[in-house]
C-alpha positions as a printed Julia matrix, in Angstrom:
142×3 Matrix{Float64}:
 106.65  192.83  159.54
 106.4   189.38  159.41
 104.82  187.79  162.68
 107.07  186.14  164.69
 110.45  188.38  163.23
 112.17  190.24  165.34
 111.04  193.38  166.5
 113.8   194.91  168.45
 116.63  193.17  170.91
 117.24  195.3   174.77
 120.3   194.61  175.98
 122.0   196.03  179.16
 125.46  196.41  179.08
 128.13  197.07  182.41
 129.52  199.67  180.3
 127.61  201.61  177.44
 130.26  203.29  176.2
 132.76  200.65  176.3
 130.54  197.91  175.07
 129.29  200.19  171.96
 132.57  201.53  171.18
 134.44  197.52  171.29
 131.67  195.62  170.29
 128.37  196.84  168.87
 128.98  199.98  166.87
 131.2   197.89  164.89
 129.02  194.8   164.91
 125.88  196.68  164.34
 127.31  198.86  161.61
 128.21  195.89  159.72
 124.53  194.39  159.98
 123.11  197.04  158.28
 122.12  199.13  161.71
 122.58  202.39  162.1
 122.57  204.55  165.35
 119.65  206.68  165.68
 119.51  207.93  169.08
 122.39  208.58  172.25
 121.42  208.97  175.55
 123.76  208.41  178.8
 121.82  205.67  179.78
 120.97  203.7   176.26
 121.52  204.12  172.53
 119.08  202.96  169.62
 120.47  201.24  166.83
 117.53  200.59  163.49
 117.92  198.62  160.45
 116.11  199.08  157.47
 113.95  196.53  157.36
 112.45  197.71  160.89
 114.31  195.83  163.53
 115.85  197.77  166.36
 118.45  196.94  168.87
 117.88  198.82  172.26
 121.26  199.23  174.3
 121.27  199.82  177.91
 123.71  200.92  180.46
 123.23  198.68  183.67
 122.28  199.91  187.04
 125.32  201.0   189.53
 125.64  198.12  191.48
 124.43  195.78  188.63
 127.97  196.34  186.55
 129.65  193.36  188.17
 126.91  190.9   187.7
 128.52  188.26  185.74
 126.71  186.17  182.99
 125.91  182.69  183.0
 124.25  181.51  179.81
 123.0   178.05  181.4
 120.97  179.84  184.53
 117.46  181.41  183.35
 117.62  184.11  180.93
 119.45  184.8   177.52
 121.92  182.26  176.16
 122.69  183.39  172.99
 120.91  185.43  170.03
 121.56  185.08  166.76
 121.21  187.25  163.6
 120.46  185.76  160.04
 123.17  186.56  157.23
 122.77  185.8   153.4
 125.37  184.1   152.28
 128.32  181.84  153.51
 130.63  184.67  152.51
 128.6   187.27  155.1
 129.59  185.28  157.85
 133.46  184.79  156.7
 133.57  188.41  156.27
 131.95  189.25  159.72
 134.55  186.43  161.12
 137.05  188.99  159.34
 135.92  191.82  160.91
 135.5   190.61  164.58
 139.15  189.36  164.35
 140.18  192.6   163.27
 138.49  194.3   165.69
 139.59  191.71  168.52
 136.18  190.95  169.53
 135.83  187.64  170.97
 135.41  184.73  168.95
 134.15  181.8   170.62
 133.79  179.14  167.91
 135.28  180.71  164.21
 132.56  179.92  160.75
 132.16  176.29  160.22
 129.11  174.18  159.51
 126.63  172.81  161.79
 124.35  169.71  161.49
 121.51  171.31  163.07
 119.9   171.6   159.29
 121.34  171.47  155.74
 123.47  173.97  155.01
 123.99  175.82  158.51
 126.84  177.86  158.63
 128.09  180.15  161.51
 130.26  182.23  163.72
 130.01  182.12  167.09
 131.43  185.34  169.17
 130.78  187.08  172.49
 130.16  190.95  173.84
 132.56  192.19  176.05
 129.85  191.18  179.04
 130.05  187.88  177.78
 126.86  187.67  175.91
 126.97  185.36  173.27
 125.83  186.16  169.39
 126.05  184.16  165.81
 125.97  185.12  162.65
 124.3   182.25  160.44
 123.4   181.43  156.85
 120.84  179.21  156.35
 120.24  178.28  152.99
 116.76  179.05  152.02
 116.07  175.21  150.51
 117.38  173.56  153.75
 115.14  176.1   155.46
 112.05  175.36  153.59
 112.99  171.05  154.04
 112.91  171.67  157.26
 109.95  173.31  157.84
 108.16  170.89  155.41
């Protein structure tokens, strides 16, 4: 493992079954994760590299809380893509699955070559799939 790389991401959702079926299963499968554990209150997804995503069922009385990306807490999470084509294929998957696309694939001027798609889960949590060319990242860190 590389210092600072993601180990696991824990996400609480309002309806575990619905969120898994409508959003997380298609997305995480596309990203190379496999579901390895499921219980009524959680599921665990692992990638070959050792990264994990844990999905948790919200407690009773908490399911109706509204996500606000500009209040303290989670704003968004970005997954890496190896190529622009993977970003485009993910966008195709999102559209096919009826997942809310916030911003379709485009170039962004954060660093040269930054290419990303932004989308939301059923609770409004924002995600991104981004490709940054290795040379652009090396230059930005220089």
